[in-house]
C-alpha positions as CSV (number, residue, x, y, z in Angstrom):
1,M,18.2,26.4,-108.5
2,A,17.2,26.0,-104.9
3,K,17.1,29.2,-102.8
4,R,19.4,29.7,-99.9
5,L,18.0,28.5,-96.6
6,A,18.2,30.0,-93.2
7,L,17.6,27.9,-90.1
8,V,16.1,30.0,-87.3
9,T,15.7,28.7,-83.7
10,G,13.1,30.2,-81.4
11,A,11.2,31.2,-84.5
12,S,7.7,31.1,-83.0
13,S,7.7,34.7,-81.7
14,G,9.7,37.8,-81.0
15,I,13.2,38.1,-82.4
16,G,13.2,34.7,-84.0
17,A,10.0,35.4,-85.9
18,A,11.5,38.7,-87.0
19,F,14.6,37.0,-88.3
20,A,12.4,34.5,-90.3
21,K,10.4,37.3,-91.8
22,D,13.5,39.3,-92.7
23,F,15.1,36.3,-94.5
24,A,11.8,35.5,-96.3
25,A,11.5,39.1,-97.5
26,R,15.1,38.8,-98.9
27,G,14.0,35.7,-100.9
28,W,15.5,33.0,-98.6
29,D,13.8,29.8,-97.8
30,V,13.5,29.2,-94.0
31,A,13.6,26.3,-91.6
32,L,11.6,27.4,-88.5
33,V,12.5,25.7,-85.2
34,A,10.7,26.0,-81.9
35,R,8.5,24.0,-79.5
36,R,5.2,25.3,-80.6
37,R,4.3,23.7,-83.8
38,E,1.0,25.5,-84.3
39,R,2.8,28.9,-84.1
40,L,5.5,27.7,-86.6
41,E,2.9,26.4,-89.1
42,A,1.0,29.7,-89.0
43,L,4.2,31.6,-89.6
44,A,5.3,29.2,-92.3
45,G,2.0,29.7,-94.1
46,E,2.2,33.5,-93.8
47,L,5.8,33.6,-95.2
48,T,5.0,31.2,-98.0
49,S,2.0,33.2,-99.1
50,A,3.7,36.6,-98.8
51,H,7.0,35.8,-100.4
52,G,6.7,32.5,-102.4
53,I,9.4,30.8,-100.4
54,E,9.6,27.4,-98.9
55,A,9.2,27.2,-95.1
56,L,10.1,24.1,-93.3
57,V,8.7,23.5,-89.8
58,V,10.9,21.6,-87.3
59,E,9.4,21.1,-83.8
60,A,12.1,20.8,-81.2
61,D,13.0,21.7,-77.7
62,L,16.6,22.8,-77.7
63,A,16.8,22.3,-73.9
64,E,16.9,18.6,-74.7
65,P,20.4,17.3,-75.5
66,G,19.4,15.4,-78.6
67,A,17.6,18.3,-80.3
68,P,20.5,19.8,-82.4
69,A,21.2,16.5,-84.0
70,A,17.5,15.9,-84.7
71,I,17.2,19.3,-86.3
72,A,20.2,18.6,-88.6
73,D,18.7,15.2,-89.5
74,A,15.4,16.9,-90.3
75,L,17.2,19.2,-92.8
76,K,18.9,16.2,-94.4
77,A,15.6,14.3,-94.7
78,A,14.1,17.3,-96.5
79,G,17.1,17.3,-98.9
80,R,18.2,20.8,-97.7
81,H,21.3,22.3,-96.1
82,A,21.6,25.5,-94.1
83,D,23.3,28.5,-95.6
84,A,22.6,30.6,-92.5
85,L,22.0,29.7,-88.9
86,V,20.3,32.0,-86.3
87,N,20.8,30.7,-82.8
88,N,18.1,32.5,-81.0
89,A,16.1,30.0,-78.9
90,G,16.2,31.0,-75.2
91,A,14.5,31.4,-71.9
92,G,15.5,32.7,-68.5
93,Q,16.0,30.7,-65.4
94,P,14.4,33.0,-62.7
95,G,15.5,32.7,-59.1
96,A,18.6,32.7,-57.1
97,F,21.3,30.3,-58.2
98,I,21.5,28.5,-54.9
99,A,17.7,28.3,-54.6
100,T,17.2,26.4,-57.8
101,S,18.0,22.8,-58.7
102,W,21.1,21.9,-60.7
103,A,18.8,20.1,-63.1
104,D,17.2,23.4,-63.9
105,Q,20.6,25.1,-64.3
106,A,21.9,22.3,-66.5
107,R,18.8,22.6,-68.7
108,F,19.5,26.4,-69.0
109,I,23.1,25.8,-70.1
110,Q,22.0,23.2,-72.6
111,L,19.5,25.6,-74.1
112,M,21.5,28.8,-74.0
113,V,25.0,27.6,-74.7
114,S,25.4,24.0,-75.7
115,S,22.7,23.9,-78.3
116,Y,24.1,27.0,-80.0
117,A,27.6,25.5,-80.1
118,E,26.4,22.1,-81.3
119,L,24.2,23.5,-84.1
120,A,27.1,25.6,-85.3
121,H,29.4,22.5,-85.1
122,L,26.9,20.5,-87.1
123,L,26.2,23.1,-89.8
124,A,29.3,25.1,-90.2
125,P,31.4,22.4,-91.9
126,G,28.9,22.3,-94.8
127,M,29.0,26.1,-95.1
128,A,32.8,26.1,-95.2
129,E,32.8,23.4,-97.8
130,R,30.4,25.3,-100.0
131,G,32.3,28.6,-99.4
132,Y,29.4,30.5,-98.0
133,G,27.7,30.8,-94.6
134,R,26.2,33.1,-92.0
135,I,25.9,32.4,-88.3
136,V,24.2,34.7,-85.9
137,N,24.3,34.0,-82.1
138,V,21.8,36.1,-80.2
139,S,23.6,37.3,-77.1
140,S,22.6,40.2,-74.9
141,V,23.8,43.7,-74.0
142,S,23.9,42.3,-70.4
143,A,27.1,40.6,-71.4
144,L,28.7,44.0,-71.9
145,L,27.4,45.7,-68.8
146,P,28.0,45.2,-65.0
147,S,25.9,42.4,-63.7
148,A,22.6,43.3,-62.0
149,N,20.4,41.7,-59.4
150,A,17.6,41.7,-62.1
151,H,19.6,39.0,-63.9
152,T,19.1,36.7,-60.9
153,R,15.5,37.7,-60.4
154,F,14.3,37.4,-63.9
155,S,16.8,35.7,-66.2
156,G,19.2,33.8,-63.9
157,T,22.6,34.2,-62.4
158,L,24.2,32.3,-65.3
159,Y,22.5,34.5,-67.9
160,P,25.1,37.3,-68.4
161,G,27.9,34.7,-68.3
162,A,26.2,32.5,-70.9
163,K,25.7,35.6,-73.1
164,S,29.3,36.6,-72.7
165,L,30.5,33.2,-73.9
166,L,28.5,33.6,-77.1
167,I,30.3,36.8,-77.9
168,K,33.8,35.3,-77.6
169,F,32.6,32.1,-79.3
170,S,31.3,34.1,-82.2
171,E,34.5,36.2,-82.5
172,A,36.8,33.1,-82.4
173,L,34.6,31.1,-84.8
174,H,34.6,34.0,-87.3
175,L,38.4,34.1,-87.2
176,E,38.5,30.4,-87.9
177,L,36.0,30.5,-90.8
178,E,36.1,33.9,-92.4
179,A,38.6,32.9,-95.1
180,R,36.2,30.1,-96.2
181,G,33.3,32.5,-96.7
182,V,31.6,31.9,-93.4
183,H,30.8,35.0,-91.2
184,V,29.9,34.6,-87.6
185,S,28.4,37.4,-85.4
186,A,26.9,37.9,-82.0
187,V,24.1,40.4,-81.7
188,C,23.6,42.0,-78.3
189,P,20.1,43.5,-77.9
190,G,18.8,45.2,-74.8
191,Y,15.2,45.1,-73.7
192,T,13.1,44.1,-76.7
193,W,9.4,43.8,-77.1
194,S,8.8,40.1,-76.9
195,E,7.2,37.3,-74.9
196,F,10.5,36.7,-73.1
197,H,9.6,39.2,-70.5
198,D,6.1,37.7,-69.9
199,V,7.6,34.2,-69.4
200,N,10.2,35.3,-66.9
201,G,8.0,37.6,-65.0
202,A,9.7,40.8,-65.9
203,R,6.8,42.5,-67.7
204,P,5.9,44.8,-64.8
205,V,9.4,46.2,-64.8
206,V,9.8,46.3,-68.6
207,S,6.5,48.1,-68.9
208,R,7.9,51.0,-66.9
209,M,10.9,51.4,-69.1
210,P,11.2,54.7,-71.1
211,G,10.4,54.1,-74.8
212,F,14.0,54.6,-75.9
213,W,15.0,51.6,-73.8
214,M,12.8,49.3,-75.9
215,L,13.9,47.7,-79.2
216,K,11.7,46.3,-81.9
217,P,12.4,42.6,-82.9
218,E,12.5,43.7,-86.5
219,D,15.3,46.2,-85.8
220,V,17.3,43.6,-84.0
221,A,17.0,41.2,-86.9
222,S,18.0,43.7,-89.6
223,S,20.9,45.0,-87.5
224,A,22.2,41.5,-87.0
225,W,22.0,40.7,-90.7
226,D,23.9,43.8,-91.6
227,A,26.6,42.9,-89.1
228,V,27.0,39.2,-90.1
229,D,26.9,40.0,-93.8
230,R,29.7,42.6,-93.4
231,G,31.8,40.4,-91.1
232,V,31.2,42.5,-87.9
233,T,31.6,40.0,-85.1
234,C,29.7,41.9,-82.4
235,R,26.7,44.3,-82.9
236,V,24.8,46.2,-80.3
237,P,21.5,47.4,-81.8
238,G,20.0,50.8,-80.8
239,A,21.7,54.1,-80.0
240,W,20.9,53.9,-76.3
241,Y,22.5,50.5,-75.8
242,K,25.5,51.5,-77.9
243,F,26.0,54.4,-75.5
244,L,25.6,52.2,-72.4
245,S,28.0,49.5,-73.6
246,G,30.5,52.1,-74.8
247,L,30.3,53.9,-71.4
248,S,30.8,50.6,-69.6
249,R,34.1,50.0,-71.5
250,V,35.6,53.3,-70.3
251,L,34.3,53.5,-66.8
252,P,36.2,51.8,-64.0
253,D,34.3,48.6,-62.9
254,P,33.5,49.9,-59.4
255,V,31.9,53.1,-60.8
256,G,29.8,51.1,-63.3
257,Q,28.7,48.7,-60.6
258,A,27.7,51.5,-58.3
259,M,25.7,53.1,-61.0
260,M,23.9,49.8,-61.7
261,R,23.1,49.4,-58.0
262,A,21.7,53.0,-57.8
263,Q,19.5,52.3,-60.8
264,E,18.2,49.1,-59.2
265,R,17.3,51.0,-56.0
266,R,15.4,53.6,-57.9
267,M,13.4,51.0,-59.8
268,A,12.7,49.1,-56.6
269,K,11.4,52.2,-54.9
270,A,9.2,53.0,-57.9
271,L,7.7,49.5,-58.0
272,Q,7.1,49.5,-54.3
273,A,5.3,52.8,-54.4
274,E,3.2,51.6,-57.3
275,S,2.2,48.4,-55.5
276,K,1.2,50.4,-52.4
277,S,-1.0,52.7,-54.4
278,A,-2.7,49.9,-56.3
């Protein structure tokens, strides 16, 4: 009998690779999706050798509108279906909203929102028909906290809004599908050790973070699996981020926003002092 298969987007590094390794260690086959084929092939070989599972490689750029359908077609061509979907592919859109082109913003929305919803729309019906499925949408703790100028600088003005949508989408889709054996969850990590911060230029800031601010990709993946398997629709990994998101729910919005601005000023001064001494 064929093993269950998990389709993981953004699987070439970071949280996506951690998800793939976690599924493989549990005995699942995996379909690895990302733009960098050589990275995917290396990971596929590693997982096959270590766990004796089948690892499919699907090269795709989910910022392209046709990518979700092409991924679904690739699964069909391989004679497989997805029992789990991890929507993890993503990138920031650094720069002020009004200073970037709409083409760049539209590409961001396609990658961070539309591709997630379309892949779920393509794969969830088969899960419901078979009576089993797991869908994880990788959101962000930024969706649960007051917006910060760092979002514009490093990830984009639309970033927290896009991540907020994924939480509500996950909650609503879970309600729709739970009775048919399909669980849907959003996982909301904070700062996590990954290439994401190198690509969007945030590495100098992230490197200054206290150790307890930083999450490991493996911890995010295992926490997300625990949540989706138990039917928990929103999971915040890490004690520090649980505290921050919980505090944000009880503080009046102006107080939370003022605290965020004060933290931004402290970080800006520290970076400025560091650059002057360099």
